[in-house]
C-alpha positions in Angstrom: 0.2 0.0 0.4 0.8 3.8 -0.9 0.1 5.3 2.4 1.3 8.7 1.6 -1.5 8.3 -1.5 -3.9 6.9 0.8 -3.7 9.2 3.6 -4.1 12.3 0.9 -7.6 10.4 -0.7 -8.8 10.3 3.4 -7.9 13.7 3.8 -9.6 14.8 0.4 -12.2 12.1 2.2 -12.9 14.2 5.5 -13.1 17.9 2.9 -16.1 16.8 0.7 -18.2 15.0 4.1 -17.9 18.2 6.1 -19.4 19.7 2.5 -22.7 19.4 4.3 -24.3 22.7 3.7 -27.7 21.8 4.9 -26.9 20.2 8.4 -26.8 23.9 9.5 -29.9 24.5 8.7 -32.5 21.8 7.4 -34.6 23.2 10.1 -35.0 26.2 8.7 -35.0 24.4 5.6 -38.1 22.2 6.8 -40.6 25.3 9.0 -40.4 27.3 5.4 -42.1 24.2 3.8 -44.6 24.1 6.3 -43.3 22.4 8.5 -44.2 22.8 12.2 -41.0 22.9 15.3 -43.1 19.6 16.7 -42.1 18.1 13.4 -38.7 19.2 13.2 -38.5 17.7 16.7 -39.7 14.3 16.1 -37.6 14.5 12.9 -34.6 15.4 15.1 -35.5 12.4 17.7 -36.5 9.8 15.0 -32.6 10.4 13.3 -30.5 9.4 16.8 -33.0 6.3 17.1 -32.1 5.3 14.0 -28.7 6.5 14.7 -28.6 4.3 17.5 -30.6 0.7 16.5 -27.9 1.1 13.5 -24.7 2.0 14.9 -23.6 -1.4 15.8 -25.0 -3.5 13.1 -23.4 -0.7 10.4 -19.9 -1.4 11.7 -20.2 -5.2 11.8 -20.8 -4.5 8.3 -17.8 -2.6 8.1 -15.7 -5.2 9.5 -17.1 -7.8 7.4 -17.3 -6.6 3.4 -14.8 -4.1 4.0 -13.9 -0.3 4.3 -13.7 0.5 0.6 -17.0 -0.8 0.0 -18.9 1.0 2.9 -17.8 4.1 2.3 -18.9 4.2 -1.3 -22.6 2.6 0.2 -22.5 5.9 2.7 -22.0 8.2 -0.2 -24.8 6.8 -1.8 -27.1 6.4 1.1 -26.5 10.1 1.8 -27.1 11.1 -1.9 -30.6 9.0 -1.7 -31.7 10.6 1.8 -30.9 14.1 0.1 -33.1 13.3 -2.9 -36.1 12.0 -0.5 -36.2 15.5 0.9 -37.3 16.7 -1.9 -38.6 14.3 -3.2 -42.3 15.0 -1.7 -43.7 17.0 1.1 -45.0 14.3 2.7 -43.8 14.2 6.2 -43.6 10.6 6.2 -40.9 10.2 3.2 -39.2 13.7 5.1 -38.5 10.4 7.7 -37.5 8.4 5.7 -34.7 11.1 4.3 -33.7 11.5 8.2 -33.2 7.5 8.4 -31.1 7.4 5.4 -29.4 10.1 6.8 -28.9 8.8 10.5 -27.7 5.4 8.5 -24.7 7.1 5.9 -23.9 8.7 9.1 -23.3 5.3 11.2 -22.1 3.5 7.4 -19.1 6.1 7.6 -19.1 6.9 11.6 -16.3 3.6 13.1 -15.1 2.8 9.2 -12.7 5.4 8.4 -11.5 5.3 11.6 -10.6 1.9 11.1 -9.6 2.0 7.7 -7.3 4.9 8.6 -5.9 2.4 11.9 -5.5 -0.1 9.9 -3.6 1.6 7.2 -0.6 2.7 9.1 -1.0 0.1 11.5 -0.7 -2.5 7.8 2.7 -0.2 7.0 4.8 -0.1 10.5 3.3 3.4 11.3 0.6 3.1 14.0 2.3 5.3 15.9 1.4 8.7 13.9 -2.4 7.8 14.2 -3.3 10.1 16.8 -1.6 12.9 14.7 -3.3 11.6 11.7 -6.9 12.0 13.1 -6.0 15.0 14.8 -5.3 16.4 11.2 -8.7 14.8 9.4 -10.4 16.6 12.2 -8.9 19.7 11.7 -10.0 19.4 8.0 -13.8 18.4 8.7 -14.2 20.8 11.6 -12.5 23.4 8.9 -14.5 22.8 5.8 -17.7 22.3 8.1 -17.4 26.1 9.6 -17.2 27.3 6.1 -20.2 25.9 5.0 -22.0 27.5 8.5 -20.7 30.8 6.8 -22.5 30.0 3.9 -26.0 29.6 6.2 -27.4 33.0 3.9 -26.7 31.5 0.6 -28.3 28.1 1.3 -31.2 29.1 2.5 -31.2 32.7 -0.4 -31.0 28.8 -2.6 -34.1 26.9 -1.2 -34.7 23.5 -0.3 -34.4 22.1 -3.4 -31.3 23.6 -5.5 -30.0 22.3 -1.5 -30.4 19.4 -1.3 -29.1 18.6 -5.0 -26.0 19.8 -4.4 -26.3 17.7 -1.2 -27.0 14.6 -3.7 -23.9 15.9 -5.2 -21.7 16.1 -2.0 -22.9 12.4 -0.8 -21.6 11.1 -4.9 -18.7 12.6 -4.2 -17.8 11.3 -1.4 -18.2 7.7 -3.1 -16.3 8.5 -5.5 -13.4 9.3 -3.8 -13.8 6.4 -1.5 -13.4 4.5 -4.6 -9.9 5.8 -5.2 -8.8 4.3 -1.3 -7.3 1.3 -0.9 -8.5 -1.6 1.2 -6.2 -3.1 4.0 -5.8 -6.7 3.7 -4.9 -6.5 7.6 -7.6 -8.2 9.4 -9.4 -9.6 6.5 -6.9 -12.6 5.5 -9.6 -15.0 5.8 -11.9 -13.1 4.7 -14.3 -14.1 1.7 -14.6 -11.8 -1.5 -18.0 -13.0 -2.1 -20.5 -13.5 0.8 -23.8 -15.7 0.5 -26.5 -14.5 3.1 -26.0 -17.9 5.0 -22.0 -16.3 5.2 -23.4 -13.0 5.9 -25.1 -14.3 8.9 -22.7 -16.2 9.8 -20.5 -14.1 10.5 -22.6 -11.3 12.5 -22.9 -14.3 15.1 -18.9 -14.0 15.0 -18.6 -10.9 15.6 -21.8 -10.1 18.0 -19.6 -12.9 19.8 -16.4 -11.4 19.9 -17.6 -7.7 20.3 -18.9 -9.0 23.4 -16.2 -11.1 24.1 -14.3 -7.7 23.7 -16.2 -5.7 26.2 -16.9 -8.2 29.1 -12.9 -8.4 29.3 -12.0 -4.4 28.7 -14.3 -2.8 30.8 -11.5 0.2 30.8 -12.6 0.7 27.4 -16.2 0.2 28.3 -16.0 3.3 30.9 -13.8 5.3 28.5 -16.9 4.7 25.8 -19.6 6.0 28.5 -16.9 9.2 29.6 -16.5 9.9 25.9 -20.5 9.7 25.1 -21.8 11.6 28.6 -19.2 14.6 27.4 -19.8 14.8 24.0 -23.7 14.6 23.8 -23.2 17.4 26.6 -21.2 19.7 24.3 -23.2 19.2 21.6 -26.6 19.8 23.0 -25.1 23.2 24.4 -24.0 23.5 20.7 -27.8 22.9 19.8 -29.4 25.2 22.5 -27.2 28.2 21.8 -28.5 29.4 19.0 -31.4 30.4 21.0 -29.5 31.4 24.0 -27.5 34.2 22.4 -30.7 35.4 21.0 -31.9 35.7 24.1 -28.7 37.3 25.5 -29.5 40.1 23.0 -26.9 38.9 20.0 -29.8 40.0 16.4 -30.7 36.5 14.7 -29.0 37.1 11.9 -25.3 37.4 13.5 -25.7 33.5 15.3 -24.2 32.4 12.8 -20.4 34.1 13.8 -20.3 32.6 18.1 -21.3 29.2 15.9 -18.3 30.0 14.3 -16.6 30.6 16.9 -17.2 27.1 18.7 -16.2 25.1 15.3 -12.4 27.1 15.7 -12.5 26.1 19.0 -12.9 22.9 17.9 -10.4 23.1 15.1 -7.8 24.4 18.9 -8.7 21.2 20.5 -8.0 18.6 18.0 -4.8 20.3 17.4 -4.3 19.8 21.2 -5.3 16.8 21.0 -1.7 16.1 19.0 0.6 17.6 22.1 -0.9 15.5 25.0 -0.1 11.9 23.6 2.2 11.4 26.2 0.2 13.1 29.1 -1.3 10.3 31.6 -4.4 9.7 30.8 -6.1 8.8 33.7 -5.1 12.4 35.0 -5.5 14.0 31.4 -9.4 12.6 31.7 -10.1 14.0 35.4 -9.1 16.9 35.2 -9.7 18.2 31.3 -13.2 16.0 32.1 -14.3 18.4 35.2 -13.3 21.1 33.4 -15.4 20.5 30.8 -18.4 20.1 32.2 -17.9 22.8 34.2 -17.4 25.0 31.0 -20.8 23.7 30.0 -22.1 24.8 32.8 -21.0 28.4 32.4 -22.4 28.0 28.8 -25.5 29.0 30.1 -24.2 32.7 31.3 -26.6 35.8 30.5 -23.3 37.2 29.5 -22.6 37.0 25.7 -18.9 37.2 25.6 -18.7 34.6 28.7 -21.2 32.6 27.5 -19.5 31.8 23.8 -16.1 31.8 25.7 -17.1 28.9 27.8 -18.4 26.8 25.4 -16.0 27.5 23.0 -13.7 26.2 26.0 -15.6 22.9 26.5 -16.0 22.2 22.8 -12.0 22.7 22.3 -11.9 20.6 25.5 -14.1 17.7 24.5 -12.1 17.8 21.0 -8.8 16.9 22.8 -10.3 14.7 25.3 -12.2 12.3 22.5 -9.2 12.1 20.1 -6.7 11.0 23.2 -9.4 8.5 24.3 -9.9 7.1 20.7 -6.2 6.8 20.2 -6.0 4.6 23.5 -9.1 2.3 22.8 -7.6 1.9 18.7 -4.1 0.1 20.4 -6.3 -2.2 22.1 -9.0 -3.2 19.7 -8.1 -6.3 16.8 -8.4 -5.2 13.3 -11.2 -8.3 13.2 -13.9 -6.0 15.1 -12.1 -2.7 15.0 -14.9 -0.9 13.1 -17.5 -2.6 15.2 -16.1 -1.3 18.7 -16.0 2.2 18.0 -19.3 2.2 16.3 -20.1 0.6 19.8 -18.8 3.8 21.5 -20.5 6.1 18.8 -24.0 3.9 19.7 -23.8 5.5 23.0 -23.4 8.7 22.1 -26.3 8.2 20.2 -28.2 6.9 23.8 -27.3 9.3 25.5 -28.6 12.1 23.4 -32.0 10.3 22.7 -32.3 10.0 26.5 -30.4 13.6 27.5 -32.2 15.6 24.5 -35.5 15.9 25.1 -34.5 16.2 29.2 -32.6 19.3 28.4 -35.6 20.8 26.4 -37.6 20.5 29.9 -35.6 21.9 31.4 -34.8 24.7 29.0 -38.5 25.0 28.6 -40.1 24.7 32.4 -37.0 26.9 33.9 -34.2 27.9 31.8 -31.9 27.1 29.0 -28.9 27.9 31.8 -30.7 25.6 34.5 -30.7 22.6 30.9 -26.7 23.7 30.5 -26.2 23.5 34.3 -27.5 19.7 34.8 -25.6 18.6 31.5 -22.2 19.9 33.3 -23.1 18.3 36.5 -24.3 14.8 35.1 -21.3 14.6 32.6 -18.9 15.5 35.5 -21.4 12.9 37.4 -19.8 10.5 34.3 -16.0 11.5 35.0 -16.1 10.9 38.6 -17.6 7.8 38.4 -14.9 6.2 35.5 -12.0 7.9 37.7 -12.9 6.2 40.9 -13.6 3.5 39.4 -10.4 3.3 37.8 -8.7 3.7 40.8 -11.3 0.9 43.1 -9.3 -1.2 40.9 
């Protein structure tokens, strides 16, 4: 394998996949078509339910048929979801589109990380994974931040043209994935063509191996739980910040600028993650995790600058912690079930989102957004403390 060419294609994939021009304004696009806020809430919830249910099966599929084929499929599914968004105004089809988008996300999640790590492992350069994953994350965040600045243009285009561009983006992702090389490591005994019986047998084997690994490696499970709780807390802050910023006195038309600042903090955190490779993980997770939770709570400040700064620091620290933890977990995964294991971590994030998102929304409605952010910070801090105390007890 030409590792230089492989990494170039992986970086190109990050650029194309980050060009999600509708993700930042999909709620506005639905509202402009006459759908209600309640319906958009149902659509968001359906996305996370599908994501939660399909996360592990998609990881198993990646381990079974190969990373390259899975990424090609992800682009095609994404394009199909965007087509459904413009096919009709029937809400049932909108939910199908959300489900397809969630499944596309699942197919990429775990597969991209597994392909990157195994490509480096096959080339004898696995020690570069933390640096490479930080570069990938920065590329994705940078391009996604750029698309956030184009939200006015996206809304002006209208949902049909915007989703047509999204269709092209999905097809381009598949085209770039086609250029990637499949790794051979961990696939020595794999068949090129699988029958339905083979697939059923393989899925059973993956399930058994995955459960055995998780039972024998409780430390990895605890890291995944902490990652899920902290990441979900930060993302809910990101979602609610738009309304909170307006409540703080910022004009709605300028909301995109503070959200761009959050993306810049995340990029800084991804860069910092590479520098934390030699820091003791337990100490980093404990102090960094508690600081992240503190800043999640402080994001509810009524002072605009304090709120944006706190939210930015929370996102930056979260990005740093997640990259470092993922790097350590990858060292413990076997190549045969690598994508499945990464998908387990993503599934736990979806579980936390399904639970915490409506709870935070209810607290914000009944009390205030500040109370919701405080609650999220306390909950995530509790998860961090439990993780550290449990590890020390062992």
